[in-house]
C-alpha positions in Angstrom: -17.2 -22.6 -32.1 -18.4 -23.4 -28.6 -15.0 -24.9 -27.7 -13.1 -21.8 -28.9 -15.4 -19.6 -26.8 -14.6 -21.8 -23.7 -10.9 -21.6 -24.4 -11.1 -17.8 -24.7 -13.1 -17.5 -21.4 -10.6 -19.8 -19.7 -7.7 -17.6 -20.8 -9.4 -14.4 -19.7 -10.2 -15.9 -16.3 -6.6 -17.2 -15.9 -5.2 -13.8 -16.8 -7.4 -12.0 -14.3 -6.3 -14.4 -11.5 -2.7 -13.9 -12.4 -3.0 -10.1 -12.6 -4.6 -10.1 -9.2 -1.8 -12.1 -7.6 0.9 -9.9 -9.1 -0.9 -6.6 -8.6 -2.0 -7.0 -5.0 0.8 -9.1 -3.4 0.3 -12.1 -1.2 -1.3 -10.4 1.8 0.0 -9.8 5.3 2.2 -12.4 6.9 0.9 -14.3 9.8 2.6 -13.0 13.0 3.5 -16.6 13.9 5.5 -17.0 10.7 8.0 -14.1 11.1 11.5 -15.5 11.7 13.1 -15.5 15.2 15.2 -12.4 14.5 12.3 -10.3 13.3 10.3 -8.4 15.9 7.9 -6.8 13.4 7.3 -5.8 9.8 5.9 -2.2 9.1 4.2 -1.2 5.8 3.2 1.9 4.0 0.0 2.3 2.0 -2.4 0.1 4.0 -5.9 -0.9 2.9 -8.7 -2.6 4.8 -8.2 -5.8 2.8 -5.7 -8.3 4.2 -4.8 -9.4 0.6 -3.5 -5.9 -0.2 -2.8 -4.2 3.1 0.8 -5.3 3.4 1.7 -4.8 -0.3 3.3 -1.3 0.1 6.9 -0.6 0.9 8.0 -2.5 4.0 10.7 -2.4 6.6 11.9 -5.2 8.9 12.2 -4.3 12.6 14.7 -6.6 14.4 14.5 -7.9 18.0 15.3 -5.2 20.6 15.5 -2.5 17.9 15.1 1.1 19.1 14.7 3.6 16.3 14.4 7.3 17.3 14.0 8.6 13.8 12.3 6.5 11.1 13.7 8.4 8.1 11.6 7.5 5.0 9.0 5.7 7.2 8.5 8.7 9.5 4.7 9.4 9.6 4.2 6.8 6.8 3.5 3.5 8.6 -0.1 2.5 7.9 -0.1 -1.3 8.8 2.1 -3.6 10.8 2.7 -7.2 11.8 4.3 -8.0 15.1 5.7 -11.5 15.8 4.0 -13.5 18.5 5.6 -12.8 21.8 6.8 -9.4 20.7 5.5 -5.8 21.3 6.2 -2.8 19.1 5.9 0.4 21.1 5.1 3.2 18.7 5.6 6.9 19.5 3.8 9.9 17.9 7.0 12.0 17.8 10.7 11.3 17.1 13.1 10.4 19.9 10.4 8.3 21.7 8.3 11.4 22.6 4.6 12.2 22.4 1.7 9.8 22.7 2.7 6.1 22.7 1.0 2.8 22.1 1.9 -0.9 22.3 1.0 -2.9 19.2 0.9 -6.7 18.9 -0.2 -9.1 16.2 -1.6 -8.0 12.9 -2.9 -4.4 12.4 -4.3 -4.2 8.9 -4.9 -0.5 8.9 -3.8 1.9 11.6 -6.6 4.3 10.7 -8.8 2.1 12.8 -6.6 2.4 15.9 -7.8 5.6 17.6 -5.7 8.2 19.5 -8.0 10.8 20.9 -10.0 12.3 18.0 -7.4 11.0 15.5 -5.7 7.7 14.7 -2.3 6.1 14.4 -2.3 6.0 10.6 0.8 7.7 9.2 1.6 9.1 12.7 4.4 6.8 14.1 7.7 8.7 14.2 9.8 6.4 16.4 9.5 2.9 17.9 11.0 0.3 20.2 10.4 -3.4 19.6 10.9 -6.1 22.3 10.4 -9.9 22.3 10.2 -12.2 25.3 
């Protein structure tokens, strides 16, 4: 009886671990691991947990990309990862207008990046990304 209980507990624990991996993704990539043609990765639906923050819809930003209108990602970017040696310059409005800010490295959740009384969460409408 004790052996069957141990087997059951093992299976339950195994399923919980597997479900966590499939449900929450594998976390945000390390900025140093993005390939040489990728300037940044931008994500929707950020959280404050690195394991889940980059699990929403994503878009790759290539080197020297300048995007004046983000389409489906307009005002929806909530986390980002910028490759080492690169800078993503985000703009509050389309066509590179409004407030702007340079982003580097890993930003788990843009609601912690302040802009006046507000923040940058779901407020980027255009961007330029450059690498040196």
